[in-house]
N, C-alpha and C positions, 0 to 999 in steps of 0.2 A: 504494500500500500504506500504510494508515494504521492505527495501533494506539492504543488508549486503555486506561489503567489507573486504578484507584481502589479504593474500598471501599464496599460496600453496608452502611451502618451499621444495626445492630440487626436484621438480617434473620435470622429463624430462632432466636430465643432470648429469654431474659428481659432486662429492662432492665439495662444495664451490660455486656452480653456484647459482646466485640469483633465487628466486622463481618466480612463475607466479602470476600476479594480478588476484584476484578472485572477481567476482561480481555476486550476486544472488538476485532474486526478489521473494518475498512471496506474492501470490495473495489471501491469505486467505484459500487456500486449499493445495497448494504444492509450493515447491521451484523450481525455474527455473534458470539455469545458463545463464548468459548474457555475450557476448564477450565484453571486455572492450576497444578494439581499439589498444592495444599493448600487446605484448606477454611475456616480461620478465620485472619484476619489482614488484611493490606493490600498493595497494590502501589502504588508511588509515583513511580517515575522510569523513563524509557526512554532508552537510549543507542543511537545508530546506529553502524553500521560505516563503513568508508571509502567505501562506495558509497551511504550514506544510508539503508540498510535497518535496521529495528529489529534489534538484536543482543543487548542486555542489558536486563533490567528489575530494579529494586531492590524489595525488599519486606520484610515482617515476618510471620513464621510464629508465630502465637500458641501453637500446639501443640508447638513445639520452639524455644524461645528461647535455646538454648545457643550458637548461632552465627547470623550473618547469613544471609539468604536472598535468592537471586537466581533469575531465570529466564534461561536462555540459549537463543537461537534455534538450533535444531538441525534444519536442513532445513526441513520444513514444520511443525514443531511446536516446543514449548518444553519444556526440561528444567530441573528444579529443581537448582540448584547451591548448595552451602553454603559460606559464607565460612570463613576460618581459625579454628581453635579458640583460645580464650583472649584474643581481642581485646576483648571486653566481655561482661558477664554476660547481657544481653538486648538486643543491638543492634537499634535501630529505624532503618532507612535511609530517608532522605527523597529522595535523588536519586543518580544514577549518570551518569558521563560516560566516554567512551572516551579513551584516551591516544593521540594521533595517532602514527602510524608503528609502533605495537606492537599486540599482541593484548590488551593489558591495559586496565584501567579503574580509576577512582577512584570511591568512593562516600562519601557524607556523611550523617550523621544524629545520633542521640543514643545514649548508653549504656543507655537504658531507654525503653520506650514511654510512660512517664509523664513529662511535662515539668516535673518538680518536683525540688528538691534530694534526693539528690545527683547527679542526672542531669548529664552533661557532653556537650560536643560530641564527635563520634566520626567519624573518617575511616578508610578502609580502601582499600588498593590490592591488586588481584588481577591476576595474569597470565593471559590467556585461553588 
């Protein structure tokens, strides 16, 4: 079971438009595209569970920047999960990792999708 995440830059819009989140699954034979649950933004990090299966994906939802955005593995699909309110005005997550022995995870990124001042480093811990 292999998963890949990323961003399709500039697809479907004028120059400067944020890209589309990309999520794909490799079943050992072929890649299959999977709908990520939002249409403009990016996916950037994957964290596995205690068994090594993909469990959490960090991302950025351009259409709702009020809180951080994650995808959580829910059986055979992925569910959009929002981070806590008030952590940052427009958090842009770069990575996520599981906290061993718990259902929680840490994520890291920036307080804004634009890496220019006053953007700062941002971390967030959520309990699964």
